[in-house]
C-alpha atoms as one frame of an Amber mdcrd trajectory, in Angstrom:
protein
 -34.995  16.558  31.154 -37.214  15.994  34.138 -38.283  19.320  35.744 -38.332
  17.574  39.090 -34.785  16.585  38.895 -32.748  18.624  41.277 -29.985  20.639
  39.552 -28.698  24.202  38.763 -28.439  25.111  35.007 -26.175  28.165  34.228
 -27.919  30.325  31.517 -25.830  31.835  28.784 -25.067  35.501  29.935 -28.059
  34.967  32.231 -29.135  33.643  35.650 -28.963  30.320  37.390 -32.070  28.179
  36.899 -32.626  26.020  39.827 -34.923  23.052  39.419 -36.366  20.650  41.789
 -37.832  22.806  44.793 -34.355  23.200  46.307 -34.617  24.975  49.753 -33.358
  28.562  49.607 -32.386  30.848  52.616 -30.426  33.675  53.705 -27.389  32.997
  55.864 -25.356  35.538  57.840 -21.836  35.054  59.105 -21.333  35.311  62.921
 -18.050  37.058  63.619 -15.974  37.424  66.794 -14.960  40.657  68.629 -11.944
  40.485  66.336 -13.917  40.309  63.101 -13.291  36.705  62.626 -15.711  34.548
  60.893 -16.768  31.878  63.409 -20.064  30.339  62.151 -23.131  31.063  60.284
 -26.877  31.650  61.061 -29.951  31.332  58.927 -31.878  34.660  58.964 -34.624
  33.878  56.405 -36.219  30.972  54.445 -37.711  31.695  51.097 -40.883  29.970
  49.836 -40.089  26.735  48.084 -40.412  27.065  44.224 -40.274  24.120  41.773
 -38.099  26.372  39.458 -36.383  29.613  40.393 -34.069  32.095  38.513 -31.272
  33.293  40.744 -29.285  36.494  39.618 -25.608  36.023  38.685 -24.968  39.351
  37.019 -24.991  41.330  40.362 -27.381  43.928  38.965 -30.898  42.651  39.938
 -33.045  45.010  42.094 -34.886  41.857  43.296 -31.806  39.907  44.619 -31.253
  37.003  44.969 -33.872  36.536  42.153 -33.267  37.570  38.640 -35.242  40.502
  37.321 -33.787  40.526  33.676 -31.113  43.109  34.342 -28.348  40.945  32.830
 -30.076  41.675  29.424 -30.013  45.480  29.835 -26.430  45.651  31.043 -24.853
  43.392  28.572 -23.641  40.978  31.153 -20.855  38.791  29.997 -21.330  35.586
  31.932 -18.668  33.530  30.062 -17.872  30.483  32.132 -14.173  29.715  32.552
 -14.125  27.194  35.502 -12.758  23.986  34.638 -14.921  20.801  34.876 -12.254
  18.604  35.961 -12.271  17.085  39.530 -11.206  18.308  42.786  -8.772  15.459
  43.260  -6.745  16.479  40.329  -6.401  20.120  41.392  -6.017  19.921  45.224
  -2.640  20.136  47.070  -2.056  17.686  49.906  -0.805  18.486  53.369  -0.047
  15.535  55.708  -0.469  15.871  59.380  -0.785  13.462  62.328  -3.660  11.082
  61.711  -5.165  13.505  59.207  -4.568  14.704  55.553  -5.780  18.019  54.488
  -6.286  19.012  50.942  -6.700  22.379  49.493  -7.747  23.821  46.064  -6.971
  27.511  45.883  -8.618  27.923  42.487 -12.150  27.614  44.129 -11.590  29.545
  47.452 -13.987  32.226  47.929 -12.160  33.778  50.917 -14.878  33.352  53.494
 -12.160  33.444  56.091 -13.235  30.366  58.337  -9.802  28.951  57.797  -7.912
  31.223  60.161  -7.985  33.521  63.051  -5.619  35.996  64.922  -3.587  33.060
  66.318  -3.306  30.596  63.486  -4.683  29.029  60.370  -5.338  25.646  58.873
  -2.045  25.455  57.026  -0.077  26.101  60.147  -2.270  23.999  62.307  -1.776
  20.763  60.216   1.795  20.904  61.112   0.765  20.843  64.827  -1.836  18.244
  64.536  -0.182  15.823  66.812  -2.156  17.844  69.466  -5.602  16.312  69.165
  -7.285  19.347  70.473  -5.581  21.486  67.792  -6.423  18.788  65.245 -10.068
  18.917  66.284 -10.158  22.594  65.993  -8.722  22.580  62.524 -11.082  20.039
  61.408 -14.159  22.136  62.494 -12.562  25.130  60.588 -12.280  23.047  57.427
 -15.946  21.781  57.709 -17.086  25.414  57.687 -15.249  26.119  54.441 -18.294
  26.907  52.191 -16.517  26.339  48.821 -15.115  23.046  49.745 -11.663  24.280
  48.789 -10.449  22.753  51.900 -11.219  19.119  52.868  -9.706  16.463  55.227
  -9.724  12.848  55.719  -8.535  10.944  58.852  -5.874   8.213  58.949  -7.254
   4.800  57.569 -10.029   6.325  55.500  -9.749   6.816  51.865 -12.688   9.425
  51.588 -13.092  12.891  52.820 -15.174  13.607  56.019 -17.850  16.176  55.090
 -20.428  18.117  57.005 -24.011  16.364  56.791 -25.680  18.933  54.477 -29.107
  18.217  53.001 -29.875  19.658  49.550 -30.154  23.429  49.907 -28.823  26.835
  48.639 -27.861  29.691  51.113 -27.662  33.230  50.033 -24.621  34.587  51.910
 -24.522  38.213  53.100 -23.096  40.227  50.208 -21.397  37.152  48.821 -21.845
  34.095  46.779 -24.709  31.368  46.612 -23.543  28.496  49.010 -24.725  25.271
  47.364 -24.983  22.197  49.627 -25.648  18.535  49.338 -24.202  17.585  46.037
 -26.584  19.609  43.791 -25.433  19.039  40.193 -24.355  22.272  38.513 -24.525
  22.356  34.620 -22.836  24.794  32.406 -24.631  26.723  29.689 -22.856  24.306
  27.156 -24.263  21.313  28.869 -20.959  20.240  30.425 -21.546  19.306  34.031
 -19.247  20.308  36.882 -18.291  17.622  39.441 -21.029  17.247  42.003 -19.716
  18.236  45.439 -21.031  18.584  49.035 -19.935  22.307  48.989 -19.936  24.721
  46.182 -19.955  28.539  46.072 -21.418  30.215  42.851 -20.692  33.841  42.043
 -23.622  36.273  42.079 -21.674  39.521  41.841 -20.819  39.000  38.139 -17.235
  39.751  38.684 -15.567  36.327  39.212 -12.774  35.411  36.833 -13.757  31.765
  37.412 -17.441  31.835  36.606 -19.727  30.383  37.449 -17.783  29.707  40.594
 -16.978  32.275  43.206 -13.329  33.539  43.417 -13.813  36.200  46.025 -14.157
  39.068  43.618 -17.361  40.326  45.506 -14.992  41.827  48.078 -13.118  43.941
  45.677 -16.332  44.939  43.922 -17.899  45.788  47.362 -21.034  43.912  46.188
 -24.048  44.222  48.230 -27.507  42.853  48.234 -29.083  46.296  48.264
């Protein structure tokens, strides 16, 4: 396979091998005074590399890069996430001039879908208010895993943020993969290429290699 081809290869009980000089950065969540996730901010950009190995066992002392710890701790990276498509898994919620879809199985619980007043699932029922509808759309676009999507009336495709090919290391959380980077399992099976994907790097997800929010219960940190 061409080493210049952009892709992520999951290694058996090992790291993610990222090919194709994919831009890598650290991204911090900006929160409100009520500790509500509002947006994200890039805090560091790593030097571009043709190929890089990113830790997925959670134990590296050189995060986000792999340092071989997976081999010494006996990391079990068995991949259980299905390779079927989002369309077949997502539940549909119909609103006014908008359709929202949600796949809970890939949610990483980033929290951009709600605040102290409401959440996306409540807002879709009040989407006859165009201001509320626009607010809901913006919240959905910040969902890093792509568990939430939306499309507007008369359009048969989802509206997605205009991301370039990139990977963001979230603070004490998963890898946020953007721009439709192909992800290939260790057995060679490919996941559906999507604009937004979050990959586990704490080693605890029950839906590997995808993040399922386990980093929170595991109190995973970058340190």
